[in-house]
C-alpha positions in Angstrom: 122.9 169.2 138.9 124.1 167.2 136.0 124.9 164.7 137.8 121.2 164.8 138.2 120.4 163.7 134.5 123.2 161.6 134.9 121.1 159.7 137.7 118.1 160.0 135.9 119.1 158.0 132.6 121.1 155.7 134.7 116.8 154.8 136.8 115.6 154.6 133.1 118.3 152.2 131.8 117.9 150.2 134.8 113.9 150.2 135.0 114.1 148.9 130.4 115.9 146.2 131.5 114.5 145.1 134.8 110.9 144.9 132.6 113.1 142.6 130.2 113.8 140.8 132.7 110.3 140.3 133.8 109.0 140.1 130.0 111.6 137.1 129.6 113.2 139.8 126.3 116.4 138.1 127.7 118.3 134.8 128.8 118.3 137.3 132.6 116.6 133.4 133.5 116.6 130.0 132.6 114.8 128.7 129.8 111.6 126.0 130.8 110.9 122.7 128.9 107.9 122.2 129.8 107.3 118.3 131.8 103.9 117.7 130.0 103.3 114.7 128.0 99.8 114.2 126.6 98.1 110.9 125.8 97.7 111.6 122.4 94.6 110.7 120.5 95.0 108.6 116.9 97.6 110.9 114.9 95.2 109.4 111.5 93.1 111.6 109.2 89.6 111.3 110.2 87.6 109.3 108.2 86.3 111.2 105.0 82.7 110.2 106.3 82.5 111.6 110.0 80.0 114.5 110.3 82.7 117.1 110.9 83.6 116.9 107.0 79.7 117.1 106.1 78.9 118.7 102.2 76.3 121.1 102.7 72.3 120.3 101.9 70.9 121.6 97.8 72.3 120.8 94.5 75.7 122.3 93.9 75.5 123.8 97.3 78.4 126.3 98.2 81.4 124.1 100.1 84.7 125.5 101.9 83.9 128.8 102.2 86.9 130.5 103.9 87.2 134.8 103.4 91.2 136.8 103.5 92.0 140.1 103.5 92.1 141.5 99.7 93.6 144.7 99.9 96.7 146.7 101.9 94.4 148.0 104.8 91.7 145.7 105.3 88.2 147.4 102.9 88.4 144.8 101.0 87.8 140.6 101.3 88.1 137.4 98.5 85.9 135.7 99.7 86.2 132.1 97.9 83.9 128.6 98.1 83.4 125.5 95.8 80.9 124.0 93.8 80.8 120.2 93.1 78.6 119.4 89.8 79.1 123.1 88.6 80.1 126.4 88.6 76.7 128.0 89.6 75.5 131.0 90.4 77.8 133.8 89.5 77.8 136.3 92.6 77.7 137.2 96.1 74.9 139.3 97.7 75.9 141.2 100.9 74.6 143.8 103.0 74.5 145.6 107.1 71.3 143.8 107.6 70.8 139.9 108.3 68.7 138.4 105.6 69.0 141.8 103.5 70.8 142.3 101.1 71.6 145.5 98.9 75.1 145.0 96.7 76.5 142.0 94.8 79.5 141.1 93.3 80.4 138.4 91.0 83.3 136.0 91.1 86.0 134.5 88.9 85.9 130.6 88.7 88.7 128.2 87.7 89.5 124.9 88.3 92.4 122.2 88.2 93.8 118.3 87.5 96.1 116.8 89.9 96.8 113.3 88.1 93.4 111.6 88.9 92.0 113.8 90.6 89.6 117.0 88.9 88.8 120.1 91.5 85.3 121.2 92.0 84.4 124.7 90.6 86.8 127.4 93.0 85.3 130.8 93.0 86.7 134.2 93.8 84.6 137.2 94.5 86.1 140.4 95.6 83.6 143.0 98.2 85.8 145.9 97.8 85.0 149.6 99.4 84.0 148.2 102.9 83.0 150.5 106.3 85.7 149.6 109.3 85.0 148.2 112.1 81.3 147.0 110.3 79.6 143.7 110.1 78.7 142.5 106.7 76.1 139.6 105.7 76.2 138.2 102.7 75.1 135.3 100.9 76.3 132.4 98.2 74.3 130.1 96.0 70.9 130.2 95.1 67.5 128.5 95.3 67.4 125.8 98.4 70.7 125.6 97.9 71.6 129.3 99.0 73.7 129.8 102.4 74.2 133.0 104.3 77.2 134.1 106.7 78.6 137.4 108.1 81.9 138.7 108.9 83.3 142.0 111.2 86.3 144.6 108.5 89.0 145.5 111.0 89.1 148.9 113.0 90.8 151.5 110.8 94.6 152.0 110.7 95.4 153.4 114.3 98.3 152.9 116.4 96.5 152.5 119.6 93.8 150.0 118.2 92.7 146.6 119.8 93.0 143.9 118.0 93.3 140.0 118.9 95.2 137.3 116.2 95.2 134.0 116.2 98.2 132.4 114.9 97.7 128.2 113.8 99.8 126.5 112.0 100.7 122.6 110.6 96.7 122.3 111.4 96.1 118.9 108.9 92.3 116.9 109.4 92.8 115.0 112.7 90.9 114.5 115.9 94.3 116.3 117.3 93.2 119.4 114.2 89.2 119.7 115.4 90.2 120.2 118.9 92.5 122.8 117.7 89.4 124.7 115.7 87.5 124.3 118.3 89.5 126.1 121.3 90.9 129.0 119.0 86.7 129.3 118.6 86.0 130.0 121.7 88.7 132.2 122.4 88.5 136.5 121.5 90.3 136.0 117.8 89.1 138.0 114.8 91.9 136.9 112.5 94.0 133.8 112.5 97.6 134.1 111.2 97.8 131.0 109.4 101.7 130.2 109.4 101.7 126.8 106.7 100.8 123.6 105.8 96.6 123.1 105.7 95.7 119.5 104.6 98.4 117.2 104.7 97.1 115.6 100.9 100.0 114.9 100.0 100.7 112.6 102.3 97.7 110.8 101.4 98.2 107.8 97.9 98.5 110.3 94.9 98.3 113.5 96.6 94.4 112.8 96.8 92.8 115.9 95.8 89.3 114.7 98.1 91.7 115.9 101.5 91.8 119.2 100.4 87.8 119.4 99.7 87.6 117.6 103.1 89.5 120.6 105.0 87.9 123.3 103.5 84.4 121.8 104.9 86.6 120.9 108.6 87.3 124.4 108.9 84.9 126.5 107.3 83.3 127.4 110.6 85.7 129.7 111.5 87.0 130.8 107.8 83.7 131.6 106.9 83.2 134.4 109.6 86.4 135.7 110.1 89.9 136.2 107.3 92.5 133.8 107.9 96.0 135.5 106.7 97.6 132.0 104.9 101.4 130.8 105.0 102.4 128.3 102.5 104.3 125.7 104.0 106.2 122.4 102.2 103.0 120.1 102.5 101.4 122.8 99.9 104.5 121.8 97.2 103.2 118.6 96.0 106.0 118.6 92.9 105.3 115.5 92.4 107.6 114.1 89.1 106.8 111.0 89.5 102.9 111.6 88.5 104.0 114.2 86.3 102.9 116.6 88.2 106.0 119.4 88.5 103.7 123.0 89.0 104.7 124.0 92.5 101.9 124.8 95.3 99.3 124.3 92.3 96.3 122.7 94.5 97.4 125.5 96.6 97.6 128.5 94.7 93.7 127.2 92.7 92.2 127.5 96.4 93.4 129.9 98.6 94.2 133.2 97.5 96.5 136.8 98.8 96.5 140.1 98.2 99.5 139.7 96.6 99.2 142.3 94.2 97.9 145.7 96.6 101.6 145.6 98.4 103.6 145.3 94.6 104.5 141.4 95.5 105.1 139.2 92.6 103.9 136.3 94.2 100.9 135.0 96.2 103.6 133.7 98.0 104.6 136.6 99.7 103.4 139.5 100.4 102.2 142.1 103.7 98.9 143.6 104.9 98.0 146.4 107.3 95.4 145.6 109.9 94.0 147.3 112.8 97.7 148.3 114.5 99.4 145.9 112.7 102.0 145.2 109.6 102.1 141.9 108.8 104.2 140.4 106.8 104.2 136.6 104.8 107.2 135.0 103.2 107.6 131.7 101.8 110.1 129.6 103.4 110.4 127.2 100.0 111.1 129.7 97.1 114.0 131.5 96.1 114.9 134.4 98.7 118.5 135.0 97.7 120.0 138.3 97.5 118.2 140.4 94.3 116.1 137.4 94.2 112.2 138.5 93.9 110.7 138.1 96.7 114.1 139.8 98.5 113.3 142.8 96.5 110.0 142.8 97.3 110.9 142.7 100.9 113.3 145.2 100.4 110.9 147.1 100.1 108.2 146.4 101.6 110.1 147.5 104.8 110.4 150.5 103.9 107.0 151.2 103.4 106.0 150.4 107.3 104.9 152.9 109.1 105.7 152.6 112.8 103.8 155.5 113.5 100.3 154.5 111.8 101.3 150.5 112.7 103.4 150.2 114.9 103.6 146.3 115.6 105.2 144.6 112.9 104.8 140.8 113.0 107.0 137.8 109.9 104.7 134.9 109.4 106.9 131.9 107.7 107.0 128.5 108.1 110.2 127.3 108.5 111.8 128.6 111.7 115.0 131.0 111.9 115.7 129.4 115.6 114.9 126.3 116.1 116.0 123.9 119.4 113.5 120.6 118.4 115.8 118.0 116.5 112.6 117.8 113.6 113.9 120.7 110.9 117.1 121.4 113.4 118.4 124.6 111.4 116.0 124.4 108.1 115.7 128.0 108.5 119.7 128.6 108.1 119.8 129.7 105.2 117.0 132.0 105.4 117.8 133.6 108.4 121.0 134.8 107.6 119.1 136.2 104.8 117.2 138.2 106.4 117.5 138.8 109.8 120.1 141.0 110.2 116.9 143.7 108.4 115.2 142.1 111.4 116.6 144.1 114.2 117.2 147.2 111.3 113.5 148.0 111.1 112.6 146.5 114.9 110.3 143.5 113.9 108.4 143.3 116.9 107.6 139.0 116.5 108.1 135.9 114.3 105.6 133.2 114.0 106.5 129.7 112.0 105.5 126.2 112.4 107.1 123.1 110.6 108.6 121.7 113.3 105.4 120.0 115.3 105.7 121.5 118.9 106.2 124.5 120.3 109.2 126.9 121.5 109.5 131.1 122.5 112.9 132.2 122.1 114.1 134.9 123.8 114.7 138.6 122.2 118.2 137.7 120.2 120.5 137.3 117.3 123.3 136.0 115.2 124.4 138.6 113.0 128.1 139.3 114.3 129.0 135.8 112.7 131.8 136.3 109.5 134.2 134.1 108.0 136.9 135.9 110.0 135.9 135.7 113.0 133.9 133.5 116.1 131.0 134.9 116.7 128.5 132.1 115.3 126.5 131.6 117.8 123.2 133.4 119.1 123.2 136.9 121.8 120.7 138.2 123.8 119.2 141.2 121.5 117.6 143.7 123.4 116.7 145.0 119.4 115.9 141.3 117.8 112.0 139.9 117.4 110.9 137.7 120.0 110.7 133.5 117.4 107.7 132.1 118.1 107.0 128.6 116.7 103.1 127.3 116.4 103.8 124.3 114.1 101.1 122.3 116.8 98.0 122.4 115.5 97.8 118.4 114.9 98.5 117.1 111.8 99.1 113.1 110.9 102.5 113.6 111.4 101.9 113.4 115.5 104.1 115.1 117.9 107.6 115.7 117.5 109.2 115.1 121.1 112.9 115.6 121.0 114.8 118.6 122.0 118.1 119.3 122.0 119.7 118.6 125.5 120.6 120.8 127.3 118.5 123.7 126.7 120.2 126.3 124.1 120.2 129.5 126.4 118.6 131.1 123.5 115.1 129.4 124.3 112.7 130.7 126.6 110.0 127.9 126.4 109.1 124.9 124.8 106.4 121.8 124.7 105.9 118.9 122.5 102.4 119.6 122.7 99.2 120.9 120.4 97.6 123.9 121.1 97.1 127.3 119.0 98.2 130.7 120.2 96.3 134.3 120.6 98.2 137.6 120.3 95.9 140.4 122.0 97.3 143.6 120.5 96.0 146.3 123.5 97.8 149.9 122.0 101.0 150.6 121.0 103.3 150.0 123.6 102.4 146.0 124.6 100.0 143.0 123.9 99.5 140.3 126.0 100.6 136.5 124.3 99.3 133.0 125.0 99.6 129.6 123.5 97.4 127.4 124.8 97.2 123.7 125.4 95.1 121.1 123.9 95.5 119.2 126.8 93.2 115.7 126.2 90.3 118.0 124.9 90.7 120.5 127.2 92.1 124.5 126.6 94.7 125.2 129.1 96.8 128.9 128.8 100.2 127.5 129.6 102.3 130.0 128.3 101.4 134.1 128.6 103.9 137.2 127.9 103.3 140.2 128.2 105.2 142.1 125.3 106.2 146.4 124.5 106.8 147.2 121.4 110.2 147.2 119.6 109.8 151.3 118.2 107.2 152.9 120.2 109.1 151.0 124.1 112.5 152.8 122.7 110.8 155.9 121.4 109.1 156.2 124.8 111.9 155.8 127.4 114.3 158.1 124.4 111.2 161.0 124.4 111.5 160.7 128.6 115.3 161.7 128.9 115.1 164.0 126.6 112.2 166.1 128.2 114.0 164.9 132.1 117.6 166.1 130.3 115.5 169.3 128.7 114.5 170.2 132.4 117.7 169.6 134.4 119.0 172.6 132.1 117.1 174.8 132.3 117.3 174.1 136.2 120.9 174.3 136.0 120.7 178.1 134.2 
């Protein structure tokens, strides 16, 4: 009955191929270039006197409140805020009941200058030893300027823990940006994976730091209540020697912290965390990543730390996309692709999210790792072991949309559209996740691109286990 084993193997192989076709994992179906054309709201910053930038009431009231994960596994947060007049109250009070705070933690304070701008007092307060899957209430400030918020910790690390991430990039502070934020807050997202380019303050005269402040107030309605996982983009570099400002990422690094020390990184610009059923790796497109550089060495070690038995979903964030069929920023990610793509294949990365291009695009599962100077294999090919690459640089910033795609659409491109929006990724269990890209359609949220992703590690394991079990059963029957 050896023929039965061969038939079963063939059946499993065909089933996997069919699933791959159904869920756009290969080049089996032609890619889609959306014909949607939006009537754009002006791609200009909202005026500073608009109510969305309102300064909280009270003397020296805390503003620009935001939180992020500050350990490897999700049991600690950093709460950050700014006071403008003086450092002020020096602690965060928190507890498990609203208006009842039985614990406190003290903060660090810094500030900075950039050309003719002087920042307020920037506070970062660590709260650790938290319980998983628990809602905490916290307050900051004193007297008539006290402000109260809450957040919920993630569930414990487990391969079948469901969790919902939002994905936003290149946000800025236009009316389109506001639309993206409002639509995201209507979703069930529990944390945001932010793929770079925050305030676009560098697009203002003298890199006006007031636009960092206004951006912090704009996003506070979500950043104060759930963690944003930060990635630095090109608009965070702010290297301006003509203004005698030569410290790259200066405002960004003062304002936004990351848990880089918890994962052995030497820089806040690249780091890794585990959250629910996901292992998330954040890379810096604008720091050295050549072989033997600090980022390269760290990533090599971080991939070895990934345990797919505990965190089956392996997600990478960066700013400049490795695959992009838009004329804007075309092939800017090529050097990082050359440096890291082979690792993405070897370690079975599931998804790679990027921004930078002000449009939306999703690839098939592809790779381009066979090329060397002695062969002709110099183009992307279907590769079921590769990640899907998704560009979400469509948050709504003042530079406007990147509306010109390469024509014809490359084989590796599954779906693309020049519009504003955000994404959500719903991790269901260890084997599959549901992904949506939601368009901002003239002020309304419209689900536009939806797909089920099968986990790269566990889908392969499941099929191999079934084949092994069937093969063992068939051998027993032969005997």
